C-alpha positions as a printed Julia matrix, in Angstrom:
384×3 Matrix{Float64}:
 160.21  47.82  -3.56
 160.52  47.28   0.18
 161.04  43.7    1.28
 161.49  41.79   4.51
 162.78  43.82   7.41
 162.53  47.11   5.46
 158.84  46.69   4.75
 156.39  48.46   7.04
 153.22  46.74   8.27
 149.93  47.97   6.85
 147.37  46.22   9.01
 143.68  45.41   8.66
 142.0   44.18  11.86
 138.78  42.25  11.25
 136.07  41.57  13.87
 132.26  41.15  13.99
 131.32  44.56  15.4
 132.56  47.44  17.53
 129.84  47.76  20.15
 131.42  46.7   23.47
 133.64  44.0   24.97
 137.24  42.88  25.42
 137.88  41.94  21.78
 136.53  45.3   20.65
 138.56  47.21  23.24
 141.73  45.33  22.28
 141.15  46.2   18.63
 140.89  49.93  19.39
 143.94  49.76  21.7
 146.05  48.16  18.97
 144.77  50.69  16.42
 145.76  53.51  18.77
 149.28  52.21  19.31
 149.84  51.42  15.63
 148.86  55.01  14.83
 151.29  56.3   17.5
 154.05  54.23  15.87
 153.24  55.71  12.46
 151.92  52.37  11.19
 149.04  52.65   8.73
 146.09  50.56   9.87
 142.44  49.87   9.17
 139.54  48.13  10.9
 136.63  46.25   9.3
 133.44  45.36  11.2
 129.65  45.71  11.15
 130.12  48.93  13.12
 129.01  50.09  16.56
 129.57  52.82  19.11
 133.36  52.27  19.29
 133.76  53.3   15.63
 133.74  56.82  17.08
 136.96  55.96  18.99
 138.61  54.94  15.71
 137.45  58.15  14.04
 139.08  60.2   16.82
 142.32  58.31  16.12
 142.01  58.87  12.37
 141.83  55.13  11.7
 139.62  54.25   8.68
 136.74  51.86   9.35
 135.27  49.64   6.63
 131.64  48.85   7.45
 130.66  45.33   6.4
 128.24  42.77   7.84
 131.05  40.67   9.32
 128.87  39.48  12.19
 126.91  37.19   9.86
 127.56  33.44   9.9
 125.69  32.91   6.64
 128.11  31.14   4.23
 126.96  33.25   1.26
 127.48  36.48   3.23
 130.91  35.25   4.33
 131.88  34.69   0.67
 130.52  38.11  -0.36
 132.43  39.73   2.5
 135.62  37.96   1.4
 135.31  39.48  -2.08
 134.74  42.97  -0.67
 137.63  42.61   1.8
 139.93  41.44  -1.0
 139.17  44.6   -2.97
 139.67  46.76   0.14
 143.04  45.08   0.86
 144.27  45.78  -2.66
 142.95  49.36  -2.71
 144.8   50.25   0.5
 148.02  48.24   0.01
 147.31  46.24   3.17
 149.91  43.51   3.76
 148.68  41.92   7.03
 145.13  40.82   7.82
 144.55  40.21  11.53
 141.32  38.34  12.39
 139.8   38.42  15.87
 136.68  36.23  15.63
 135.55  33.16  13.71
 132.85  34.28  11.24
 134.82  37.33  10.03
 138.01  35.24  10.13
 136.72  33.04   7.3
 136.12  36.11   5.15
 139.5   37.54   6.2
 141.34  34.28   5.47
 139.85  33.91   1.99
 140.45  37.59   1.19
 144.07  37.5    2.38
 144.84  34.37   0.36
 143.29  35.81  -2.81
 145.08  39.12  -2.32
 148.4   37.37  -1.6
 148.98  38.98   1.81
 149.68  37.68   5.3
 146.87  36.29   7.46
 147.02  35.86  11.24
 144.54  35.65  14.1
 144.12  36.22  17.82
 142.51  33.27  19.61
 140.41  35.1   22.21
 138.31  32.38  23.84
 137.65  28.69  24.49
 135.21  28.36  21.63
 132.67  25.54  22.02
 133.63  22.32  20.22
 130.07  21.05  19.77
 128.94  17.4   19.79
 131.75  15.03  18.74
 133.97  18.09  18.19
 132.11  19.04  15.01
 132.61  22.79  15.6
 136.37  22.34  15.37
 135.95  22.64  11.6
 134.38  26.09  12.0
 136.84  27.14  14.72
 139.89  25.96  12.78
 140.16  29.22  10.83
 141.56  30.79  14.02
 144.67  28.57  13.83
 145.14  28.69  10.04
 147.18  31.88  10.18
 150.93  32.17   9.8
 150.91  33.33  13.41
 148.32  32.82  16.15
 148.26  35.13  19.18
 146.97  33.39  22.33
 145.91  35.67  25.17
 146.79  33.41  28.12
 148.45  30.1   28.92
 144.98  28.67  29.42
 144.11  29.52  25.8
 147.5   28.27  24.59
 146.9   24.89  26.25
 143.35  24.79  24.87
 144.61  25.38  21.32
 147.37  22.76  21.57
 144.99  20.21  23.06
 142.17  20.62  20.55
 143.76  21.64  17.24
 146.58  20.25  15.14
 148.78  23.31  15.25
 152.53  23.87  15.31
 153.39  25.36  18.71
 156.14  27.4   17.05
 153.6   29.68  15.38
 151.8   30.52  18.65
 152.66  33.81  20.32
 151.6   34.53  23.92
 150.42  38.13  24.25
 148.48  38.92  27.43
 145.52  41.31  27.43
 146.13  44.6   29.18
 145.01  47.35  31.53
 144.71  50.92  30.34
 146.55  52.68  33.18
 145.18  56.02  32.03
 141.8   54.77  33.32
 142.7   52.18  35.93
 144.87  53.97  38.47
 143.9   55.48  41.83
 145.05  58.9   40.65
 142.69  58.81  37.66
 139.51  58.58  39.78
 138.15  61.87  41.09
 136.55  62.39  44.49
 133.28  63.26  42.73
 133.17  59.91  40.94
 133.83  58.06  44.18
 131.06  59.95  46.02
 128.69  59.1   43.18
 129.47  55.38  43.51
 129.06  55.43  47.29
 125.57  56.89  46.81
 124.69  54.57  43.9
 125.64  51.42  45.82
 124.42  52.61  49.26
 127.84  51.89  50.74
 128.07  52.2   54.53
 131.06  54.21  55.75
 132.04  51.82  58.53
 132.47  48.49  56.69
 135.03  47.02  54.28
 133.62  46.64  50.77
 133.79  43.5   48.62
 133.15  44.09  44.91
 132.25  41.65  42.13
 131.7   43.36  38.78
 130.85  41.66  35.52
 127.98  40.16  33.55
 125.27  38.51  35.64
 125.63  34.96  34.36
 126.03  31.65  36.14
 129.56  30.89  34.97
 130.76  34.14  36.56
 129.95  32.57  39.94
 127.75  35.18  41.63
 125.7   32.41  43.27
 128.85  30.77  44.66
 129.92  34.11  46.14
 126.6   34.52  47.97
 126.94  31.03  49.41
 130.53  31.82  50.45
 129.41  35.02  52.21
 127.14  32.94  54.44
 130.11  30.78  55.46
 132.53  33.56  56.39
 133.81  33.96  59.94
 134.11  37.71  59.48
 130.6   39.09  59.03
 131.6   42.76  59.14
 131.5   43.64  55.43
 129.34  45.04  52.63
 129.34  43.15  49.32
 128.45  44.67  45.95
 127.49  42.43  43.01
 127.03  44.53  39.89
 126.66  43.71  36.22
 124.48  43.59  33.15
 121.99  40.73  33.4
 121.6   40.68  29.56
 118.14  39.14  29.75
 119.0   36.53  32.38
 116.14  37.57  34.66
 115.7   34.12  36.21
 119.33  33.93  37.33
 119.18  37.5   38.64
 116.03  36.63  40.65
 117.71  33.48  41.98
 120.57  35.6   43.35
 118.11  37.84  45.19
 116.36  34.75  46.59
 119.68  33.22  47.66
 120.69  36.41  49.5
 117.33  36.35  51.26
 117.7   32.65  52.14
 121.0   33.36  53.92
 119.68  36.54  55.59
 122.26  38.7   53.82
 119.87  41.53  53.0
 121.83  44.26  54.83
 125.24  42.87  53.85
 124.81  42.69  50.11
 123.68  44.93  47.26
 122.91  43.57  43.78
 122.96  46.17  41.01
 122.88  46.5   37.22
 125.51  47.33  34.63
 128.7   49.01  35.88
 129.19  52.24  33.95
 132.32  53.38  35.82
 134.42  50.34  36.73
 137.5   52.26  38.0
 135.35  54.26  40.44
 133.51  51.11  41.6
 136.87  49.48  42.35
 138.21  52.6   44.0
 135.45  52.61  46.64
 136.07  48.91  47.35
 138.63  47.12  49.51
 138.55  43.69  47.86
 137.95  43.07  44.14
 136.59  39.65  43.2
 136.76  37.37  40.17
 134.67  34.31  40.97
 134.37  32.46  37.64
 133.43  28.8   37.98
 134.55  28.11  34.4
 137.97  29.18  33.07
 138.07  32.72  31.73
 140.15  33.17  28.59
 142.03  35.94  30.38
 139.9   37.9   32.85
 140.57  41.64  32.85
 138.94  42.21  36.26
 141.89  40.58  38.04
 144.47  42.91  36.48
 142.22  45.97  36.67
 141.79  45.38  40.41
 145.55  45.03  40.84
 146.15  48.22  38.85
 143.83  50.01  41.28
 145.96  48.73  44.17
 143.16  46.58  45.6
 143.33  43.13  47.19
 142.16  40.78  44.42
 140.6   37.42  45.25
 140.15  35.15  42.2
 139.3   31.56  41.33
 142.28  29.35  40.51
 141.38  28.62  36.88
 141.86  30.27  33.5
 143.66  33.54  32.97
 143.9   34.42  36.66
 146.72  31.88  36.96
 148.79  34.13  34.68
 147.98  37.38  36.42
 147.97  36.56  40.15
 150.79  35.26  42.3
 148.99  33.62  45.23
 149.53  35.5   48.49
 151.87  38.01  46.8
 149.78  40.05  44.34
 146.39  38.66  45.39
 144.69  35.47  46.52
 143.62  32.38  44.57
 141.05  29.89  45.85
 139.59  26.56  44.69
 137.12  27.69  42.03
 134.21  25.35  42.83
 134.38  25.49  46.63
 132.3   28.14  48.49
 134.14  27.43  51.75
 137.49  28.03  50.02
 136.19  31.38  48.78
 134.89  32.2   52.27
 138.35  31.43  53.7
 140.02  33.62  51.03
 137.7   36.52  51.87
 138.38  36.09  55.61
 142.1   36.17  54.76
 141.69  39.39  52.76
 139.71  41.11  55.5
 142.15  40.05  58.24
 145.22  41.61  56.58
 147.0   44.3   58.57
 147.49  47.73  57.02
 151.18  47.0   56.31
 150.28  43.67  54.66
 147.68  45.38  52.49
 150.19  48.0   51.41
 152.75  45.33  50.55
 150.29  43.33  48.4
 148.94  46.5   46.8
 152.43  47.65  45.8
 153.33  44.19  44.45
 150.07  44.05  42.48
 150.6   47.44  40.85
 154.22  46.54  40.03
 152.99  43.28  38.47
 150.63  45.21  36.18
 153.23  47.8   35.18
 155.75  45.09  34.28
 153.46  42.63  32.5
 150.02  43.94  31.59
 150.16  47.47  30.17
 148.66  48.55  26.88
 152.14  49.43  25.64
 153.51  45.94  26.37
 150.56  44.24  24.65
 150.83  46.47  21.6
 154.63  46.24  21.31
 154.42  42.44  21.35
 151.68  42.49  18.71
 153.7   44.81  16.48
 156.66  42.4   16.78
 154.42  39.64  15.45
 153.54  41.83  12.46
 157.22  42.54  11.85
 158.03  38.84  12.1
 155.64  38.07   9.26
 157.12  40.69   6.97
 160.71  39.67   7.83
 160.02  36.2    6.44
 159.24  37.48   2.93
């Protein structure tokens, strides 16, 4: 029987569902790379549109109501996962969210296999830190992947965990999608029409969910304070039912007489093309993002990225070298950063663009993320 270093990982990734989002995308990316490396792997979730991506890869999906937080459902799921683990000779269970992590943890322990987790976000602690009990399952693994230094610090501050079992593995950019060469002229023309982009002005682009913590309101205020008023700004994202906030953004733009300088649109269906027709890509979060893919996607596209100086952006942007950081809660600081971006000479833009793309290639590719994750799997088996 294979032991230790000779044993190959057989991995089960567990998450709530496979509809959309960074956790879901990361799961499919890992599944893809594991398959390329000849490593047998499985995914368990409630299901969703991204199950189709797994099917194309030939990765089996176990459909289970892992989105439920009901304690009885969690226990039932644990029993079903335990049987699935044994049936498929799985030796590593990798949890990616709290509710399914409880089922995964119990199943792994009963089946006698390794359990680990990826800590994806700054989960709410609740009044008097009561939610720490629920969240704790994410640090109960033999290894815990943290996706940024911000998350690492959050874990160390709020949970009694041995730092030696934490592994820093940054999220990634899929360079097959996010590269200037990958975006056709037709897709760019479509975006220009969709966003009513004038052909004689530099374009500022903020893409992402329409929600207050993403800072769209702060951006509008900053636009009114800029010295350079020769621009067109696109704010685009899914409002996800936040109609009042969306309406408040429209009212704010009207208040500052920005009607012809700004366009506010819905969900972005082609992010690479939206970035390609822009000059400056923005990440204006007013609360720390766990990682923040927009910042590295913008860099991969060779754009000037302006981001708030909190959360994951501190890992991905070198201020003034690969982009620009500004004081996250200060509209004037954002206005100054945008004026800086628009005042760059062509040679300065090219220099920052090249440095940004190099930064992504060296630190934030899918291959790097997956190779580091596989090393964590191999570490676990080597300790047997």
